[in-house]
C-alpha positions in Angstrom: 49.2 128.0 26.6 49.3 131.6 27.9 49.1 132.4 31.6 46.1 134.2 33.0 46.7 137.6 34.6 46.2 136.0 38.0 48.7 133.2 37.2 51.2 135.7 36.0 50.9 137.9 39.1 51.3 134.8 41.3 54.4 133.8 39.5 55.8 137.4 39.6 55.2 137.6 43.4 56.7 134.2 44.0 59.9 135.4 42.3 60.2 138.0 45.0 60.7 135.5 47.8 63.9 136.2 49.8 64.5 139.6 48.1 64.2 143.2 49.0 60.7 143.2 47.5 59.6 140.6 50.1 61.4 142.5 52.9 59.4 145.6 52.0 56.2 143.6 51.3 56.1 144.9 47.7 53.4 143.1 45.7 52.7 143.2 42.0 48.9 143.7 41.6 48.1 144.5 38.0 49.6 144.8 34.5 48.7 145.6 30.9 50.3 146.0 27.5 52.4 148.9 28.6 52.2 149.1 32.4 52.7 147.3 35.7 51.3 148.3 39.1 52.8 147.3 42.5 51.8 148.3 46.0 53.7 148.5 49.3 52.3 148.9 52.8 53.4 152.0 54.7 54.3 150.8 58.2 57.0 151.7 60.7 59.3 149.3 58.8 59.5 151.7 55.9 59.3 154.9 57.9 62.0 157.4 58.4 62.6 158.5 62.0 59.9 161.1 62.1 57.2 158.5 61.1 56.6 159.1 57.4 57.4 157.0 54.4 61.2 156.9 53.7 62.2 158.2 50.3 64.6 155.3 49.9 61.7 152.8 50.4 59.7 154.7 47.7 62.7 154.6 45.4 63.0 150.8 46.0 59.3 150.4 45.2 59.8 152.4 42.0 62.9 150.5 40.9 61.3 147.2 41.7 58.1 147.8 39.6 60.0 149.5 36.8 62.7 146.8 36.5 60.0 144.1 36.6 58.0 145.9 33.9 61.1 145.8 31.7 61.6 142.2 32.5 58.1 141.2 31.4 58.7 142.4 27.8 62.0 140.7 27.1 63.1 137.1 26.2 64.2 136.0 29.6 65.9 132.9 28.2 68.4 135.1 26.4 68.4 138.4 28.3 68.4 139.9 31.8 67.5 143.4 33.0 69.5 145.8 35.1 68.6 149.3 36.3 70.9 152.1 35.0 69.6 155.2 36.7 66.7 156.2 38.9 65.5 159.6 39.9 62.8 160.3 42.4 61.0 163.6 43.2 59.0 163.2 46.5 56.0 165.5 46.6 54.0 164.4 49.6 54.4 162.5 52.8 52.5 159.3 53.8 52.2 157.8 57.3 50.2 154.7 56.8 48.1 152.7 54.4 49.4 151.6 51.0 51.3 153.4 48.2 50.9 152.3 44.6 53.5 152.5 41.9 52.4 152.4 38.3 55.3 152.0 35.8 54.6 153.0 32.2 57.0 153.0 29.3 58.3 156.2 27.7 60.7 154.2 25.6 60.7 150.4 25.0 63.8 149.7 23.0 65.6 146.4 22.4 68.5 147.4 24.6 67.4 150.3 26.7 64.1 151.1 28.3 62.8 154.3 30.0 59.9 154.2 32.4 57.8 156.8 34.2 56.7 155.6 37.6 54.0 157.5 39.5 53.7 156.6 43.2 50.3 157.5 44.7 48.5 156.9 48.0 45.2 155.1 48.6 43.3 158.3 47.6 45.2 158.4 44.3 47.1 161.5 45.4 50.6 161.8 43.8 53.4 161.0 46.3 56.4 160.7 44.1 57.4 160.9 40.4 60.2 158.6 39.4 62.1 157.9 36.2 64.0 154.6 35.7 66.2 153.6 32.8 67.0 150.0 32.4 69.2 147.9 30.1 68.7 144.4 28.6 71.9 142.5 28.4 72.6 139.0 27.0 72.9 136.1 29.4 76.3 134.4 29.2 75.9 130.7 29.3 
């Protein structure tokens, strides 16, 4: 029996307990055949000293959603995912509300994956463009 979208998202968010994703209040909110969307509240806890969203928090959001997207599409009984490289170009500042990260695949290989991650604000304005490469490695039992 396959999980519903809501059951899957609940399971995904439960897996974030006691992790950086929970610390930053990152929540997976939607997914499809080739994408995953997460959101993160922009509060003082993710600000840089001058009161805008810290680029490191944006990169953490991007890597979290991208790595989790790669994780969705592998056999987790046999493989695990690790990030190889992330780049982030920050285009606009945000002071409050939510930012949304949509990870889509540019390459979905058996071993390596490349994802494009667009971070937008609540008005759907582009905040950052990120690229993440991941690798799927065999679990050693």
